N, C-alpha and C positions, 0 to 999 in steps of 0.2 A: 504493500500500500504506500509506503514512504517513497519508494522509487517511482511509483505512478504519479504521486503528487509532485515530485521533483520534475518529472517529464512534462507534466502539465504546466508547471511554472516556467520551464524553459520555452514551451510553446507560446505561452502568454507573452513572455519577454520578446520572443521573435516577432509575434504579431504586433506588439506595441512598436517595435522598431520599424516594421513594415508600414504601419499606420503613420508614424512620424515622417517617413520618407515620402509617402503619398501626399501628406498635408504640405510638406515642403515643396513638392513638385507643383501642387495646385497653387500655392502662394507665388511661386515663380511666374506663373502664367498671368497673375494680376499685374506684373511688371512694376515692382517697386524695389528700391534698395534702401538699406539702413546705413547711414553714415553719421557716426558720432551721435547716436540716439535719435537722429532726425530721419523721418521717413520721406523718401523722395520718389515720386511717381513719374513715369514717362509722360511726355507732353500730351499724348493722346488720352491717357487716363485722366490727367488733370482737366482737360477740356470736357470730358464726359462728366466728371464730378461737378464742374461748374454748371453744366446744363441740368443736372439732376437736383441741385440744391434748391430747396423751397425757402422763400423769404418768411420772416417771422410772422407776418400778418396771415398769410395763407396757411401756415402751419397751425396757428392758433384757431383759425376758423374751421379748418378741415379735420383737425385731430379729434380723436374720440373725447367727448366731454368728460366721461368718467375718469379719464387719465388726469385731467386738470383738477377735478374734484378731490381725487385721492392723493394728489401731490403732497399736501401738507403732512399726511400720515407717513408717506414714504420717506420724506426728507427729515421728519422727526426722528427717524431711526439713526440719523447721522450721529446723534449724541451717544447712544449706547455703543454704536460701532467704534467711534473714536475712543471711548472708554475701554472697550475690549482690546483695541489695538494697543493702547498704552499698557494695560494690565498684562496681556500675554507677552508683550515685548519685554517688559520689566521682569516677568517671571523667568523667561528663558535666559535673560542676561544675568540674573542673579543665581539661578538654580542649576542651569545646565552645566556651567563650569564645575560645580560641586559634584554633580552626578557623572561628569565626564561624558556628556552627550554633545555631539556636534550640533552647533546652532543652525537653525533654519534661516536661510537667507531671505529676508523680506522681499527683496527685489525679484526673486524667482517666482513670486506669487502675485505681487501687486504691481501692475504696469499702467502707466498713464501715457497712452499714445493715440487714442481715438480722436482727440481734439485736432489731430493733423489731417483728418479726413475732410476733403473739400466739399463733399456732397451733404454735409451736416451743417445746419444752422447753429447759432450760438446755444439755443436751448437743447437741441438734440446732442450737441457735444457735451454739454454739462450732464445731461441724463446718462450718456454713455460712460463718461468718466466716473460718475457716481456708482453706476452698476459694476463697472470694472473694479473699483475700489472695494465695494461691499463684498462681492463674490471672491475677489482675490484675498481679502482679509480673512474670510471664512476658511478658505483653503489653507492659508498661512497658519491660522490658529489650529485647524484640524491636524496639520502636520506636526505642530508643536505638541498637541495633545496625544497623537498616536505614538510619537517617540517617547513621551512620558509613559504611556501605557506599556510600550515594549520594555521599558526599564523596570517598571514595578510589577506588571502583571501581564505578560505576553500569553494569555490564555484565551482561546475562543469561547464564545458563549454557547450554551446548550441550544438556544433557539437561533434560527437563521437570522442574520443581520443583512439588511438590504444595502447594497452599494458600500461595502466596508472599505476602509483605507487599504491601499495596496499591501502594506506590510502586515496587515491583519491576517492575510491568507497564510502567512508562514507561522503564525502563532501556534502554540501547543494545543492539541485537541482537548476539549472539555473532558475532564475526568481522567486524562492520561497523566498519571503521577510518576511514570518511569523517569528516573534521574532528573526530576523536576528542577532541583536547585542547581545542578550542574548545567542544565540547558538554560536556565534563567541567567546564569552568569555569562554564558556564551552570547545570549541576546544582548546583554549589557555591553559586552566587549565590542560587539558589532556597531554599537552606537557611538563609540569613541571617535573624536575628531582625528584627522590625519596628524601624523607626528609634527608636521611643520605648522599646524594650526593649533596644536594643543597648548593650553596655558603653561607658561614657564618652560616652553620647549627649549632645551639646551641649557636651562638654568637649574636652580635648586628645586628639588621635589617638594 
């Protein structure tokens, strides 16, 4: 059974690599390049974007009214989101070095680049950046949480969990106590940062 699981994990990794390659190929067809964090589209794409852009008045008149009505509720969530951002960042900054867990890079999950799309008006750009921040933050916090779970309790649940974090798949089966503490220690070792990133690398222990 263990070998079967490892084979499936390798297949999943191969499929994820293939998916990434396919996405990269599709992105290349959109004809843009990234230079020093700035997105540059080819002239043809920029002209198409300008033609598709709706002015603010038309956007306000034609957009779904329920979107405007619920706007205050959506943007009120900015306060707890910012608070969560602060708390989880503080948590990993203070605790991960103690646990010897590699820190999650915030920029790997939170990206602000949709404002560079020429076919979006100012309100659409703001909406897109807000959505990108909110969902990126949730993914960032989830990765911090799942690394913490791997450190303290890398055990699967008895009930099926929908869309678990990728590292959850490798966790110990529920009720499997064989060499638990030895395997727990191995899970913890895997979380350690690379030697060149470890605290006090090359210095006193």
